[in-house]
C-alpha positions in Angstrom: -0.9 0.1 4.0 1.9 0.2 6.5 5.0 -1.8 5.6 8.2 -2.7 7.5 10.1 0.2 9.0 6.9 2.2 9.1 6.9 2.9 5.3 3.4 3.9 4.2 2.0 3.3 0.7 -1.3 4.6 -0.6 -2.8 2.8 -3.7 -5.0 5.0 -5.9 -6.8 2.1 -7.6 -10.3 1.4 -6.2 -9.5 -2.2 -5.2 -6.2 -4.0 -5.2 -5.9 -7.1 -7.5 -5.4 -10.4 -5.6 -4.4 -13.9 -6.6 -5.1 -17.3 -5.0 -1.8 -16.9 -3.1 -3.0 -13.6 -1.7 -0.4 -11.6 -3.6 -1.4 -7.9 -3.9 -0.9 -5.8 -7.1 -1.5 -2.1 -6.5 -1.6 0.4 -9.3 -0.7 4.2 -9.2 0.8 3.8 -5.8 2.5 6.6 -3.8 4.8 6.2 -0.8 3.8 8.7 1.9 6.5 10.0 4.2 5.3 11.9 7.4 7.5 14.7 8.6 6.6 17.0 11.5 3.2 18.6 10.7 2.9 17.4 7.1 3.7 14.7 4.6 5.3 14.1 1.2 4.3 11.7 -1.5 6.7 9.9 -3.9 5.1 8.2 -6.9 6.0 4.4 -7.0 3.7 3.1 -9.8 2.8 -0.6 -9.7 3.6 -2.2 -6.3 3.6 -6.0 -5.7 3.3 -7.4 -2.2 3.9 -11.1 -1.8 1.0 -12.9 -0.1 3.3 -14.5 2.5 4.0 -11.0 3.8 0.3 -10.0 4.2 -1.0 -10.1 7.8 -4.3 -8.3 7.5 -6.3 -7.0 4.6 -9.4 -4.9 5.0 -11.1 -1.6 4.1 -11.5 1.4 6.4 -14.9 3.0 6.1 -15.5 6.4 7.8 
């Protein structure tokens, strides 16, 4: 997920929990910071995103 100011978070739970108001609850989340040729992960734990801030939700299948 890409947040404001290009912050990237990566949830490790298989599917985020959602509520009727489209709030997202992500478990075991890490914030990924991209630097030059690599990246660094910082553990953030449970991450809650309010539904009013969600623009698009989908799954990327490769």
